Structure formats: C-alpha cells, structure tokens
N, C-alpha and C positions, 0 to 999 in steps of 0.2 A: 495267960489267957485274959485275965481281968484287964491288964494294961492294954491289950489289943482291943478288947471290948470298948473301953473308954475312948481309945483313939478313934474307933469307927464312929462313935456317937458324936465326938467333937467334929469330925470331918463332915458328918451329915448335917450338923447344925451350921457349920460354916458355909456349906453348899446351899443350904436352904436360905440363909441370910443373904448371900450373894445373889441367889436367884430372885428373891423378893425385892432386892434393891435395884435390879437391872431396869434401865430406862427403855421404854418401847415407844417408838413413834412410827406409825405406818399408815399407808393409804389404802382404802377399800372401796371398790366400785360396785354398783348395784348389778351390773352385767358388763361383760367384755365384748358383747356383739349385740348391736341394736340397729334398728332401722333409722333412716334419716328423719322420720317423722316422730321419733320417740324421744324420751328424756333419760338422762343419765344422772345418777346421784353418786357423788364421791365423798367419802368421809375421811378426815385426817384425825386419827385417834392417838392419844398419848396417855400413859399411865402415871405421869407426874406433871404438875403445873409448870408452865413455862411462859417465856416472854418473847415478843418480837416474832410472832408467827407470820410467815411470808408464803402466800400461796403461789403455785406456778402460774404461767401465762394462759393455760388452757387453749393452746393454739389449735384451730380447727373447730372450736366450740364457742358458743355464746352463753354467758352466765345469765340465766333467767331467774335465779333464786340464790340467796345466800350472800355472805356466809351466815349460817345459823349456828350459834354456839350452844353447846349443852354440856353440863357437868353432872356426874353421878359420883357420890361419895358414900360408901357403906362399910359397915363392920360386921364381919361374920366369924364367929368363934374367936374374937379377939384379934382378927386379922383385918387390916384396913384395905379396902379396894377402891382405887380412885381412877376415874377415867373422864377425860375432857375431849370433846369432839367439835371439829369445825366442818360444817356440811355445806356443799354446793350442788346446785341443780343446773345441768348443762344441756343445751340444745345443739346438735351437730349442725354445722353450716353446709356440708356436702358429704358425699360418699368418699370412702377411702380408709386407709389405716393410719391411725394417729397415736401419738405417744403423749401421755400426760406426764410432764417432767416433775422433777423433785420439789417438794415443799420443804421449808426449813423452819426451825424453831430453836430457841435458846433455853436450856434447861440446866440450872445450877452452874451457869457460866460456860457450858459446853453447847456446841451447835450440832443439832441432829437433822438428819435428811431422810426423806422417804424414798423408796425405790420407784423408778419410772414404771408406768403401767401402759401396756399396749391395748388399744381399743379399736375394734373394727366396726365401721359404719356402712351398712348395706342400703339398698334401695328401700323406699317407703314400703312398709308392711300393712296389710289389711287388718284393721282392728274390728272386733265385734261391735256392731251398732246397737248400743243400748240407749233408748230414748231418754233415760234418766242420767246417763253419764254426762257430767259437765263438759268433758272435752268433746264429746260428740255434738252436744248442743252448740258449743262455740264453733265447731267446724261447719255446722249447717247454717249458721246465722251471721258469720263474718266472712266478707269477701273483699278482695282487692282486684280491680279491673283496670286494664289499660285500654283506653279508647283512642283509636287512631283516625284522624280525619280522612286520610287517603292511603290505602296500602298499595297503590300502584301508581306513584307519581313519576313525572319526568325527572331527569337529572337537573339538579339545582332548583327544583320546585319545592315550595315550603309545604311541610305537613305538621300537624300538631299532635302531640301525644299527651293525653290527660289521664292521670291515675287517680281513681276514685276509691274511697273506702265505704263499702256498703254494710250497714248494720241493721239487723231486724228490730222490730218494735219492742220486743220483750228482752232485748239484750242491750248492755252497755259496754262502753270502752273506757277504761281507767287511764291508760297511757299506752304509748307504742315506742318502739325503738327500731330504726332502720338497720337491717342486717346486711343487705346487699343492695347498693344503688345501681340503677340501669346504667350501662356503658353504651355510648353511641358511637361505635367504631364506624368509620367511613362517612360520618355525618358531621356537618357544621351544626352546632347546637347552641341554643340560648334559652336559659330558664326564665320563666315569667313569674314574677312575684305573686304568690297565692296567700300572703298574709292577710288576715282579716276575713278570710272566707267563712261563711256561716254554714250551719248544717241545713241541708235541704231535703225535701221529700221527693221520692221518685219510686221507680219499680225496678225490680231485678228478677228476671225469668217470670214476669207476670204477677209478682207478689209486691206488696208495698213494703218499702225500706226507707231508711234515712241514709243519706250519703254526704260525704265531705270530700272536696277536692284536695288531694295531697300534694300533687306536684303537676305542673304544666310546662311542657317544653316544646319549642319550635325547632324543627330539624330541616336541614337542607342537604339531601343526599349528594355525595361527591364522587360517587362510583355507581356504575350500572350493574344490573344483575340482582341477585337475592341477597339482601342485607339483613343482619340479625340484630334485634334490640334485645339486650339481656334483661331478664325480669327484675322487678322491684320486689324485695322480700322484707317483711316486717315481722317483728316479735310483738304481739299485742297482749296486754293484760285485759282479759274480757271478763265482764261480770255477767253471769248466767243464773237463771232462776233455779231453785232447788225445790224438793218436795216439803221442805219445812216451812212453817208460817209463823208470823209474830202474833202478838196478842189481839191485833186488829184484823187478822185473817189474811194479811198481805204476804206474799211469798218472799222468803228470804233469799238474798243473792249470795253467790260465791264467786271468787276470782280464780280464774285458770289462765295460764299463758298458752297462747296459740301462735304458731308460725304460719303465715299466709303469704302467698306469692301471686303476682299478676300474671306469671307465665311468659315464656319467650314468644316474641312476635317476629314475623318475617315480612319484610318490605321488598316488593318486586319493583325495582327502578328501571324505568324504560329510558333508552338512549334518545337524544334529540334526533329528529330526522335529518338525513343527509341531503334530501332533496331541497333545493332552494337555499342552501346555507350560504350566506355571503362570505367572501374571502376574508373580510376584516372582522368576522364574528369572534368575540372573545369571551363568550359564556354568560352573557346577560339574559336572565329569564324573568319574565313578568310583564308589567304594563308601565311604560315609561314615556316621558317627553324629554326633548333634547334641545338645547340652544347654546349659542356662543355669543357673548356680548363683550363690549369694551366700555370702559368708563368714559372715554372720549374719543372722538375721531379727528379733532383738530387740535394741534399743539405745536410748540416750538421745540427746536432741537434741545437735547439734554433734559427736557421735562419727561415725566414718566406717565405711563397709563397702565391700567389693569385689563387683561383680557381673561375672561371667565369661560370656562367649559363646564356645563352643568347638566346633570341628568337627575330628573325628579320622578318619583312614582313609587310603585309597589313591586317588590321582587328582591333578588339576591343582591342588594346594593353594595354589601361589603365584600363580594366575591368576584368582582371583575374590575378591570382598570378602564379609566376613561381614555378616549382617543386623544392623541396629541395634535396640536395646531402646528402648522408649517409657516414660518415667517421668513421674509427676505433677510439676507446676511447683513444688510446695512442697519438692521434693528438689533440692538442689544437686548438679549432675552435671558432672564434668570430662571432658575429651577422652580417649577410651580409649587405653590402652597396648597396642600391637600386638606379639605375640610369635609367633615361628615355631620349631617344633622339627621340621625336615624333613630327611630324608635321601633321596638319589636313588640308586636301584639300577638294575639292568638292566631291571626291569619298570616303573620310573617313580618318581614321588615318593610318599612315605609319611610320616606323622607327624601333628602336631597344630598348629593355628593357633588363637590365642586373642586376643580383645579384652577387656581388663580395665578396667571403669569404676569410678572412685572416686566414691561417693555420700555426701553429707552432709545428713542431715535437719535442718531449722531448727525445727520445731515438733512438739509432741506429736500423736500420732494413728496411724492405720493407713493405709499406702500400698500400693497394689497395683503389681506389676510384671507387665503383661499378658503373655500367651502370645506367644512369637516363633516364627516358622516359617522353615524352610530347605528349599529345593528343589534337587534335583540329577538328573542323568541317570545311570541305572544301566546300565552296559554289559553286565551279565549278563542282565538281563531286557529290555534295549533299550527301557526306558520311564522316565517321570519319577516320582520319589518325593518326597514331602513329609514332613518331620519337624517336630514342634511341641513346644515345651516347656510345662511346667505353669505356671500363674499362681502367683506368689509374693507373699506378703503381708509387708510390712515393718512391724513394730509398734514405734513410738517410744514408750517408756514414760514418761520424764520430759523436761520441757522446757516452754518458753513456749507459750501457746496463741495461735494466729492468729485474732484476732477477725474478720478479713476473710474467713475461710473457713467455710462452712457445716459443720454436723456431718456426719460420714461415716455411711453406712448400714451395714447388717450385713456387706456384702461388702467394705467398706473403701473403696468408690469415692466420691470427693469429688463433691459436688453442684455446687459452683461453683469455677472456677479461682481459685487463690490468688494474691495480689500480694506480692511480696517487700517486706519492711520495710527501709528504708534506715537504716543506723546510721552514726554518725560514726566516722571512723577516729581512731586514737590519734595524738597529736603533730600535730594538724591545724594549730596555729598555731606559727610559729617565734619564737625569741628576737630581740629588737631587737639589731641589729648595733651594736657599740661602736667598731669600727675600719673605716676605709675608705681608699681610695686616690684622692686628688684629682688632677685633670689640669689643667694650667695652661691658662688661657683666652687667654693671649697667643700670637698666631700666630708661627710660626718661618718664616724666609725662606731659600730656597736660596742666593741671591746672597751672596757673601763667607762662606759657611759653610765648615767644614773639608772637607766633601765637595766643595764647588765648587772649592777650591784644589787638592785632591788630583786630581780629574779633569782640571783645566786643566794641571797639571805632569806628569801620567803619561806622555802621548805623548813629551815631551822626555826623560824618563828611559828610556823604552823604546828610543830610537834607539841609544844605545851598546851596549845589551844585544843588539839585533838584529844590529849590526855584528859583535859578538864571536861570536854563535852562527853567523853566516854564514861567518866565517873559519874557525871550527872544523869546520863542515861541509865547507868546500872542502879543508881539510887532510885530513879523513878520506876525502873522495872521491878525492884524489890518491894515497892510500896504497893502491895496487892490491894489493900482497901481503897487506897487513893486512886489506883487504876480503875477499880470498879465504879467508883463515884464519877470519875471523869468520862468513862465510857457511857454510863447512864445518862449523864448530863448531855453528852453529845447526841445520844440517841433521842433524848427528850426534844432537843432543838430540831432534829431532823423530822421527827414525826409531827411536831407542831407545824413545820413548814409544809409537810405532806397534807396535813389537814387543811391548811389554807388553799392548797392547789386543788383539793377535792371538794371545795364548796360547791353545793348543788348536787353532789352525789351522796345521798344519805348514808349508805352503808360504809363506803370508803371513808367518809369524813369522820364519823363517830368512831370507827375502829382506830384511825390514826390519832384522834384526840385522846382516846382511852390509853393507847400505848404511850403517847406523850406524858400523860399524867403518871402512869406506872413508873416510867423511867426518871421523871422529875422527882417523885417521892423517894425513890431508891437513892438518888444522888443527894437530895436535900436532907433527908431524915436518916440516911444510912441504914435502911431496912431491907429486908428480902421480900420477894413477891408473896411468900406464904403469910407475911404479917400484914398484908394490905387489906385490912378491914376498916370500915368507916369509923368505928369507935377508937381503934388504935391510931388511925390518922389524926382524928380530932384531938385525942389526948396528946400526941406528940407535937402538933402544931401549937396547941395552948401552952404546953411546957416551953416552947421556944418564943413565947410572948407575942404570938400572932393574934390580932384582934379577932373577937368572936365573930363579927360580921363577915370578915374575909374568910374565916374557917367555914362558915355556913354556906357562903358562895361557892367555895371550892367543893364541898360535899354535894351541893345542888347540881353542879356541872357533872360531877362523877356519876350521879344518879341519872342524869339526862343520857349520858353515854350508854348506860345499861338499858334504858327504856326506849331509846330512839329506834332500835331495830324493829320493834313491834308496834309502834304508833306512827301515824302519819305526821311528817315534819316538813314545814315549808323552808324555802331558801332563806327567808328573812329570819326564821328562828335559828338556822344554822349559823348565819352571819352573826347574830347576837351572841350565840354560845361561843363562837370563836373569839369575838372581841372580849367577852367576859372572862374567858379562860386566860387570854394573854394578860389582861389587866390583873387578874387574881394572882397569877404566877409572879408578876412584877411586884405586887404588894407583899407577897410572902417573902420574896427576896430582900425587900427592904426592911421588913419587920422582924423576921426570924433572927434569933441570936444563936 
C-alpha cells in the first residue's frame, strides 16, 4: 500500500509539472457579433515569452489601433505566472461573416498557432446618445459630404464631384486614412489635384464649420439611366473635448477614431435627343469651333504639305474622333498624326485636338480638298450644330503629267480617277556573294561521340559528389546551436529589411526593428530571449571588445523601439533610427571578437 501511495504522489507531481510547463497561445475577441459601426478588440495571449510574432491579415477589417503589447509577471505561493498579450482594435469594413485567421509565434524553437475565430458583422446599431461620450461628440462634429455640380446631366456632359471634410470649431482632426475610395463605374473620370488646399470657413446645416476639400473629380457619364457613385469612407482620428481641464482652465482633449462616409449618390443621366441629330454625329458634346487648314496651297510635285483638321473648345474632347478628309487619289496621303493639348479643370476638359495629314502630290495639276463637316451637341441651346470647312484647292505647279488622268475642269475636279505609276526602287538587285559557309554532307552519329561518353560517365562521377553533399548536410543538421544562430541571423536580416519597407508606418517599423535586434543578438551573442536584458547585453558586448560608444548607441535604439509606440514619432526620426541601427550593427560585426 505504501508503494502504491508513493507511486500516486509521483504521478501527481509529474502531471502537475507537465501541466505547468505546457505552452498556451490563444486568441480572444471582445465579442463575436457586432454592428458595422462598432469596434472589435482581439488579444493574442501566451503564457511564455516568444519571438517573431506574426498577426493575421484581418481580412474584412481595418486596424484602427495596435498592436499594443503588455506583459504581466507574478509570483503566487512560489508559483510564477507569466502572460504576454498583443492587442489590436479593428473596425469592420462591411456587413457579413468573417474569419480572423491564425496568428503565429516561435517559443523555445517551436512554432505555435492560434485557432481561427468567426465573427459576424451586422448592420449599424443605435447607440445611446451621451453628450459626454467622446464617440458621440465625434459623430456630431465630423462630416464628409459629396457635392455634385449636376445630378441630372446629359450623356457625355461633364459633372464635378467634390468631397469635403467638415469639422466643428471645438473639434480637431489628427489624421485620417481612406478606407473605401469611390468607384466611378460607367463614367470617364479625371482627378483634379487638390494639394495645397487650405482649411476654409463655411456652414453645414446652418452652423459654422471649418472644411477642407479632400478630393475633386470630373466625370463624363458614358451610359444613360441611373448611375451610382460609391461612397468615400474615411477612418479619422478625432480630437474631442472632455470634462477635464488643465491648470489654466482649458478643456483637455482626447482622441477617438471615427469612421465617416459621404454616402452613395445617384446620377440620372439623360440621353441626347434624337430630334435633329445629324447622320455624321459621333458623340461630341460641349461648345466647339472647327477648321481645316493646309500649310501651303501651291507647291511642286514630290514636295509635301500638311493638312490639319482641328477642333477647339470645351467638352468631351478625349471621347470622340475627328472627321476624316477626303483627297483625290493622285495625292499620296499618310496616316494622320493625332495631337491633344487638353487640360481638365473643375468645369471639364478644354483645349485642342488635331489630326495632321502629310500630303505629297505626284503630278502637276489642281486638286481639291472638299469641304469637311463636324457636328456636336450644344449644351447651351440644347440642340445639334454643324460646322463646315471651306473647299481648299491645291495647285501643283511643276512636275510630271499623268497621262492616265483626264484634264481637270475649272473647279479643279478630276474627271477620271488616276492610277498610280509604279516606279522601280533603288538597289533592286544585290551583288553576287563571293563568300559562303559550307556544311558537311557527311552525317554525324551520337554513338561513341564525346557527348555519348560524357553522359555515360556522368552518373558514376556524380555518386561521390552526392555522398559528400549528404555528409555535409548531415553534419550541418547535427549542429543544433549553429542552426539556431544561422536561423536567427537570417531572421535578423529579414526583419531589418521589413523595417526599411515600413518606413513611415510607426508601429510596423519599430516592431520589425525590435525583432531584428532580438534575432541579431541571439545570433551574435548566442543567448536566448529570456536573457535579453539591457545590462546583460551591455556586459556581453563589452566582453567582446565592442567600443563603449557603439554599445550605448545600440542600447539607445533598443529603448527607442520600446518607447516609440507611445510617443509621436516623425518620418525623419524613423529614417535616422534605421540608419543608426544599420550602422551600429555593422560596427558591432567589425569590433566583436
């Protein structure tokens, strides 16, 4: 019985020991069902410290906060309790069922993953209106409006969409991020540069507001009927007043994130009238002038001239083709060169489009360029207009006479179509070749050739090489410490590269830089993550004969990685930290023994 009692105690102790040493890595969400206007918090918790934490992509959500890192370490009755947490705050992009995929982390050389979590996003829910709630204050004082110049245009008539951000006087905006850009299906669109726009004063629903023009776009509808413009959605960091005051009596501000949208807009596009539509109408809408000109009207045969067909004015200049000119067959005509000098402003396109034809007469005579007409729909009179050019006579003074062409009449119109004379090209015959390369007519055989013997002996020569490579691989696999160092060094370079790519994104940059430092120290100093304290790092680097100034720089960058998440950092500071980190790692590589 005593033996059985001891056995039971031993099994209990072993079970307890195994239970306390088991690694846990799991994901927890604040709720599994939320409205599209709510926020979701997700925590990734572990009971042992690890490296190389990788969060999922959060498909269907926008990260509006995080990652925030927290660590708790406590001793209760001689038992240590450790917990490390990475927290994210997410905003849904739309309604639906979404899956938050697995996060990964490396603990003691092993990779652990969380379980996927399913989350349901419903329509926006009504929240209680608390005048002191920062979210309610932000919702009442921040608005994005889409102003449309004309909601009932004609087909191919220009309209302008202007997106404005309105901010109340007692509210501020720290920054914003575009969540959904408007899509202009069935429209030709052109964005207008709004850089350098200043904040202006205006009114919104009868109250004084400040506003900023965020985006301005010119649209030309390409389809009739009701067309939809998708909304512009922004995630805005809003500064709102609180009930607390500073020592001077001024209200303290707090920052909250707010998703605002301009709303979907409907454009009712009218078709162009059928009454009075010319047969040659090709879609031009606006206010235009039209002309056909030539660079010269008198010349000799084989000389060239340029004939220009030009439309100038305001309207959909890029969305129609110019009419073609008709020339006698005795004139050699090349494909026209198309040129556009168009600028797009808030009222639409304006400028000039030109087709330039190069014309070369072959024979003496007079040749007419008949009148060319151009039709367009005038928005001012809401009617069609036709513009026609004058007939132009091209007088070829000197040159050969085409006997196959009848004499021209007084108007210069040819009585019979002309046939082009075929002339022989220069260098029609080539010189007789005096050198050539002869190919042997004797067939060659693969059997007993050099290639045959090489392919026959190659497998036998490859066997010793394969044995050598296999032994080297076995020796390398057996070197556990060396593999750890090589893996850490590889990860260090990877995360340093990721930090460079993330310049300008504070959170991602400093997380990648911190991971690069951790893996570099593990590879260079051959230590574990649990030993990564500042004093220990300083001691080991000094033992390796690294200069004290270099050690201090390394520790300073390490501290920046820890503090950067909670303090404002500029892009210039991030660039300096990256360059300093790369330089410091290079100096440690050179000095460490």
